[in-house]
C-alpha positions as CSV (number, residue, x, y, z in Angstrom):
1,M,118.2,219.9,-25.6
2,I,119.6,223.1,-24.2
3,R,121.1,225.2,-27.0
4,E,122.0,228.6,-25.5
5,A,124.5,229.3,-22.7
6,V,125.7,232.3,-20.9
7,I,129.3,232.4,-19.6
8,L,129.9,234.8,-16.8
9,A,133.4,236.1,-17.7
10,G,133.7,239.5,-16.1
11,G,135.5,238.5,-12.9
12,L,138.7,240.3,-11.8
13,G,140.4,237.3,-10.2
14,T,141.5,239.1,-7.1
15,R,142.4,235.8,-5.3
16,L,144.7,234.9,-8.3
17,K,146.6,238.2,-8.5
18,S,149.9,236.5,-7.5
19,A,149.6,233.9,-10.2
20,V,147.8,235.8,-12.9
21,P,148.5,239.5,-12.4
22,D,147.1,241.2,-15.5
23,L,144.3,239.1,-16.9
24,P,140.6,238.5,-16.4
25,K,140.1,235.4,-14.2
26,C,138.6,233.4,-17.1
27,M,141.8,234.0,-19.2
28,A,144.1,232.6,-16.6
29,P,146.5,230.1,-18.4
30,V,145.9,226.5,-17.5
31,A,147.9,223.8,-19.2
32,G,148.8,226.2,-22.0
33,R,145.3,227.4,-22.7
34,P,143.2,230.2,-21.2
35,F,140.8,228.6,-18.8
36,I,137.8,229.8,-20.7
37,D,138.7,227.5,-23.6
38,Y,137.8,224.5,-21.4
39,V,134.5,226.0,-20.5
40,I,133.7,226.8,-24.2
41,Q,134.7,223.3,-25.4
42,E,132.7,221.6,-22.6
43,L,129.5,223.5,-23.8
44,L,130.2,222.7,-27.4
45,D,130.7,219.0,-26.6
46,Q,127.3,219.1,-25.0
47,K,125.6,220.4,-28.1
48,V,125.3,224.0,-27.0
49,S,125.1,226.0,-30.3
50,K,125.2,229.6,-29.1
51,I,127.2,231.2,-26.3
52,I,126.6,234.7,-24.8
53,F,129.6,236.1,-23.0
54,S,129.0,238.4,-20.1
55,L,132.1,240.6,-19.9
56,G,133.5,243.3,-17.8
57,Y,137.1,243.7,-16.6
58,M,139.5,243.7,-19.5
59,H,136.8,242.6,-21.9
60,E,138.9,243.4,-24.9
61,V,141.4,240.6,-24.0
62,V,138.6,238.1,-24.1
63,L,137.1,239.4,-27.3
64,Q,140.5,239.4,-29.0
65,H,141.0,235.8,-27.9
66,L,137.6,234.7,-29.2
67,N,138.3,236.4,-32.5
68,E,141.7,234.8,-33.0
69,K,141.1,231.3,-31.5
70,W,137.4,230.7,-32.0
71,P,136.6,232.2,-35.4
72,D,133.8,229.7,-36.1
73,L,132.1,230.0,-32.7
74,H,128.5,231.3,-32.7
75,Y,128.5,233.9,-30.0
76,E,127.3,237.2,-28.8
77,Y,128.5,239.3,-25.9
78,C,127.5,242.1,-23.5
79,I,129.8,244.3,-21.5
80,E,129.1,245.7,-18.0
81,S,130.2,249.3,-18.1
82,S,130.0,249.1,-14.3
83,P,129.6,246.0,-12.1
84,L,126.0,244.7,-12.1
85,G,126.4,241.9,-9.6
86,T,125.9,238.3,-10.6
87,G,122.2,238.8,-11.1
88,G,122.5,241.9,-13.2
89,A,125.1,240.3,-15.4
90,I,122.8,237.3,-16.0
91,Y,119.8,239.5,-16.7
92,L,121.8,241.7,-19.2
93,A,123.0,238.5,-21.0
94,S,119.5,237.0,-21.0
95,E,118.4,239.7,-23.4
96,H,120.5,237.9,-26.0
97,V,118.8,234.5,-25.4
98,Q,116.1,233.5,-27.9
99,E,114.7,230.4,-26.2
100,D,112.9,230.2,-22.9
101,H,115.4,228.0,-21.1
102,F,119.2,228.7,-21.0
103,V,122.2,227.5,-19.1
104,V,124.5,229.8,-17.1
105,V,128.1,228.8,-16.2
106,N,131.0,230.6,-14.6
107,G,134.1,231.4,-16.7
108,D,136.3,230.4,-13.8
109,T,134.6,227.0,-13.1
110,L,134.5,223.8,-15.0
111,F,131.7,221.4,-13.9
112,R,131.2,218.6,-16.4
113,V,127.6,218.0,-15.6
114,D,125.4,216.2,-18.1
115,L,123.3,219.2,-19.4
116,A,120.9,217.0,-21.3
117,S,119.9,215.1,-18.2
118,M,119.8,218.2,-16.1
119,Y,117.6,219.9,-18.6
120,G,115.3,216.9,-18.7
121,Q,114.9,217.0,-15.0
122,H,114.4,220.8,-15.1
123,L,111.4,220.4,-17.5
124,N,109.9,217.4,-15.8
125,L,109.9,219.2,-12.4
126,Q,108.7,222.4,-14.0
127,A,111.5,224.3,-12.3
128,F,112.1,228.0,-12.5
129,I,115.8,227.5,-11.9
130,T,117.7,224.2,-11.6
131,L,121.1,224.3,-9.9
132,A,123.8,221.7,-10.6
133,L,125.0,220.4,-7.2
134,K,128.3,218.7,-6.5
135,P,128.7,216.2,-3.6
136,M,131.7,217.1,-1.5
137,Q,133.3,215.9,1.7
138,H,135.1,217.7,4.5
139,F,134.8,221.3,3.2
140,D,134.5,224.7,4.6
141,R,135.2,227.1,1.8
142,Y,131.7,226.7,0.2
143,G,128.2,227.1,1.5
144,S,126.0,224.0,1.3
145,V,122.7,223.3,-0.3
146,I,119.9,221.2,1.3
147,L,117.5,219.2,-1.0
148,D,114.4,217.3,-0.1
149,E,113.3,214.0,-1.6
150,S,111.6,215.7,-4.5
151,Q,114.9,217.5,-5.6
152,T,113.5,220.8,-4.3
153,I,116.0,223.1,-2.7
154,I,114.8,223.9,0.8
155,S,117.8,225.7,2.3
156,F,121.2,227.4,1.6
157,K,123.6,227.1,4.5
158,E,126.5,229.6,5.1
159,K,130.1,228.5,4.9
160,T,131.0,226.2,7.8
161,F,132.7,222.9,8.1
162,I,130.6,220.1,6.5
163,A,131.7,216.5,6.6
164,D,129.4,215.4,3.7
165,G,127.1,217.7,1.7
166,L,126.2,219.3,-1.6
167,I,127.6,222.6,-2.9
168,N,126.3,224.9,-5.6
169,G,128.5,224.1,-8.6
170,G,127.7,227.4,-10.3
171,T,125.9,225.9,-13.3
172,Y,122.2,226.9,-13.6
173,I,119.3,226.3,-16.0
174,I,117.0,229.2,-15.9
175,Q,113.5,229.8,-17.4
176,K,113.9,233.2,-19.1
177,S,110.3,234.3,-19.1
178,T,109.9,233.9,-15.3
179,F,113.4,235.5,-14.7
180,Q,112.6,238.6,-16.7
181,Q,109.3,239.1,-14.9
182,L,111.1,239.6,-11.6
183,Q,111.0,243.2,-10.2
184,L,114.7,243.7,-9.5
185,P,117.1,246.7,-9.6
186,E,119.7,246.9,-12.3
187,V,122.4,245.8,-9.9
188,F,121.6,242.7,-7.9
189,S,123.0,239.4,-6.6
190,F,121.7,236.2,-8.2
191,E,122.4,234.2,-5.1
192,K,120.9,236.6,-2.5
193,D,118.1,238.3,-4.5
194,V,116.9,235.4,-6.7
195,L,117.9,232.1,-5.3
196,E,117.5,232.7,-1.6
197,T,114.2,234.6,-2.2
198,H,112.6,231.7,-4.2
199,I,113.1,228.9,-1.7
200,E,109.6,229.3,-0.2
201,N,107.8,228.9,-3.6
202,R,109.6,225.5,-4.1
203,M,110.5,226.4,-7.7
204,L,114.2,225.9,-7.2
205,K,115.4,222.4,-8.0
206,G,118.8,220.7,-7.6
207,F,120.4,218.3,-10.0
208,V,123.1,216.3,-8.2
209,S,126.2,215.4,-10.3
210,N,129.4,213.8,-9.3
211,E,131.2,214.7,-12.5
212,Y,134.5,216.6,-12.5
213,F,134.4,220.0,-10.9
214,I,137.1,222.6,-10.4
215,D,137.0,226.3,-9.4
216,I,140.1,228.1,-10.4
217,G,139.2,231.2,-8.3
218,I,140.9,229.3,-5.4
219,P,144.7,229.4,-5.8
220,E,145.3,225.8,-4.9
221,D,142.7,224.6,-7.4
222,F,144.2,226.9,-10.1
223,L,147.5,225.0,-9.7
224,R,145.7,221.6,-9.6
225,A,143.8,222.4,-12.8
226,S,147.0,222.5,-14.9
227,N,147.6,218.9,-14.1
228,D,144.0,217.8,-14.3
229,L,143.4,219.3,-17.7
230,K,146.7,218.8,-19.5
231,D,145.1,216.2,-21.8
232,Y,141.7,217.8,-22.1
233,F,142.1,218.9,-25.8
234,K,143.4,215.5,-26.8
235,H,140.1,213.7,-26.4
C-alpha cells in the first residue's frame, strides 16, 4: 500500500484569473469547498496516511485552511521561495518522504485512479516512475502518451488533435531512491528533464485508468467541476 503522497499546490492559476482572482489555483472554490479538499479526501479514502504539500504562491492561505479545516490531518509542507519547476518542487517535497515509493498528484487535478492497483503494477514491473494515464477521445489540449504491450512508455507526443489516445493524468508513483540519485539542477522540469529523458531505459511505465478525471486549470472544466462534485462529500 502506498502511504505517502505529495500534493503540488504552488500553482498561480493564471488561466483561472477571471473566475478566481486572488487565490492559489488549488484553493479555487468548487461546489462550496476549496478544490484541494477533494484531492485530500481522495487520498485519504485510498488509505494514504501522510501528505506533503508543496507550496508556493500564497502558501499562507493554504496553510490557514489546513489548520482550520483539517486539524487531524497528518501532513508536512515545504515552501518554494522562488519557483523550482515541477521537478524541483517534487524533489524538495521528496525530502519529507520516509518510504521508498510515494505518489505525486496535482492540487488542481482530481484523478480517481485506484492507487493500490497502480502501486501493485509499479512494484511488479520494477518501475522507476509509473504514470496514471487517462484514455481520452477527440482532444487537442493535452499531449499524448504511447505505451507498448508491456505497459512501458515509449513516447510522449506534443499537443495535437488525437481521435483516441492516452493522456498523462498527472498522478505519479516514484521510487525515491532512484529519483534522488539523479544529477539535476535545483530548478528543473519533471516532464522534460525526468520523464522524457528516461524513455530509453524503459523504466517509465503507464497505468491506464478510466476513472473520473478533471483538471480545473482549464476554465470550462473548472465550471464543470462544481456540478460533477456537488455530492462528493456526501458519500
